[in-house]
C-alpha positions in Angstrom: 0.0 0.0 0.0 2.9 2.3 0.7 4.3 1.9 -2.8 0.9 2.9 -4.3 0.8 6.0 -2.1 4.2 6.9 -3.4 2.8 7.0 -6.9 0.1 9.3 -5.9 2.6 11.5 -4.1 4.8 11.6 -7.1 1.8 12.6 -9.3 1.0 15.4 -6.9 4.6 16.6 -6.9 4.7 16.7 -10.7 1.4 18.7 -10.8 2.6 21.0 -8.1 5.9 21.6 -9.7 4.2 22.4 -13.1 1.8 24.8 -11.3 4.6 26.6 -9.5 6.6 26.7 -12.8 3.7 28.3 -14.6 3.1 30.8 -11.9 6.9 31.7 -11.8 7.0 32.3 -15.5 3.8 34.4 -15.5 4.1 36.3 -12.2 7.9 36.6 -11.6 9.3 36.6 -15.1 6.3 38.6 -16.3 5.9 36.6 -19.5 2.2 36.5 -20.4 0.8 33.1 -21.4 -0.9 32.5 -24.8 -4.5 31.2 -25.0 -3.5 27.6 -25.2 -1.2 28.0 -22.2 -4.1 29.4 -20.2 -6.2 26.4 -21.1 -3.4 24.1 -20.0 -3.2 25.9 -16.7 -6.9 25.4 -16.3 -6.3 21.7 -16.3 -3.1 21.6 -14.3 -3.8 23.9 -11.4 -6.8 21.9 -10.0 -4.8 18.7 -10.2 -2.3 20.1 -7.7 -5.2 20.6 -5.2 -7.1 17.4 -6.0 -4.0 15.2 -5.8 -2.8 17.0 -2.6 -6.0 16.2 -0.9 -5.9 12.6 -2.2 -2.4 12.2 -0.9 -3.4 13.5 2.5 -6.1 10.8 2.9 -4.6 8.3 0.5 -7.9 8.5 -1.3 -8.2 6.6 -4.6 -11.1 8.8 -5.7 -8.9 11.8 -5.9 -6.8 10.0 -8.5 -9.9 9.1 -10.5 -11.1 12.7 -10.3 -7.8 14.0 -11.5 -7.5 11.6 -14.5 -9.9 13.5 -16.8 -7.9 16.7 -16.1 -4.7 15.0 -17.0 -6.2 13.4 -20.1 -7.7 16.7 -21.4 -4.5 18.6 -20.6 -2.4 16.0 -22.4 -4.5 16.4 -25.5 -4.4 20.2 -25.4 -0.6 20.2 -24.8 -0.1 17.7 -27.7 -2.1 20.1 -30.0 0.1 23.0 -28.7 3.3 21.1 -29.3 2.2 20.2 -32.9 1.3 23.8 -33.5 4.7 25.0 -32.2 6.5 22.4 -34.4 4.7 23.7 -37.5 2.8 20.4 -38.1 -0.6 22.1 -37.8 -1.8 24.6 -40.4 -1.6 28.3 -39.4 -5.3 28.6 -40.0 -6.0 26.3 -37.0 -4.3 28.6 -34.5 -6.8 29.5 -31.8 -5.0 32.6 -30.6 -6.3 36.1 -31.1 -4.5 39.3 -30.6 -1.7 39.2 -28.0 0.8 36.4 -27.4 1.1 33.9 -30.2 0.5 30.3 -29.5 2.7 29.2 -32.4 5.8 31.3 -31.8 7.1 30.1 -28.4 10.4 31.8 -27.6 10.9 30.8 -24.0 13.1 27.7 -23.6 13.9 26.0 -20.3 16.2 23.1 -19.4 18.6 23.5 -22.3 16.3 24.3 -25.1 12.9 22.6 -24.2 10.0 24.8 -25.0 7.2 25.3 -22.5 4.5 23.4 -24.4 6.7 20.3 -24.5 7.3 20.6 -20.7 3.6 20.9 -20.2 3.0 17.7 -22.3 5.7 15.8 -20.3 4.1 16.9 -17.0 0.5 15.9 -18.1 1.7 12.6 -19.5 3.7 11.9 -16.3 0.7 12.6 -14.1 -1.6 10.5 -16.3 0.8 7.6 -16.3 1.4 7.7 -12.5 -2.4 7.9 -11.9 -3.1 5.1 -14.2 -0.6 2.8 -12.5 -1.9 3.9 -9.1 -5.5 3.2 -9.9 -4.6 -0.2 -11.3 -2.6 -1.1 -8.2 -5.4 0.0 -5.8 -8.3 -1.6 -7.7 -7.7 -5.0 -6.0 
């Protein structure tokens, strides 16, 4: 049971780190997010709270509640990554005036762009939660 809880804790830590990173970039570095980044934040921020509460009580339901957020965030982050990579036509860009969703200039960790970090975080949380739910379903 302790090993299962560690998976839940690790998922919470990834979601919290991603949330704090997004807040640091926006509030401290003063870099405004594009529309797609805002939507990804909408899916990531609640997971930090939901998974924190789930860890506190070792509540399997918290993992189940967080999984749709991780799945939707993964899909949105994948779309954003494809957009940044130039694999999606420019006519499909959902951004209006302001920060461009397709022209990401901020790179962290030796050249990794923010949408890719977001995708990695969402997929990591989704994977950890899937393993946790499978282990605790017995």
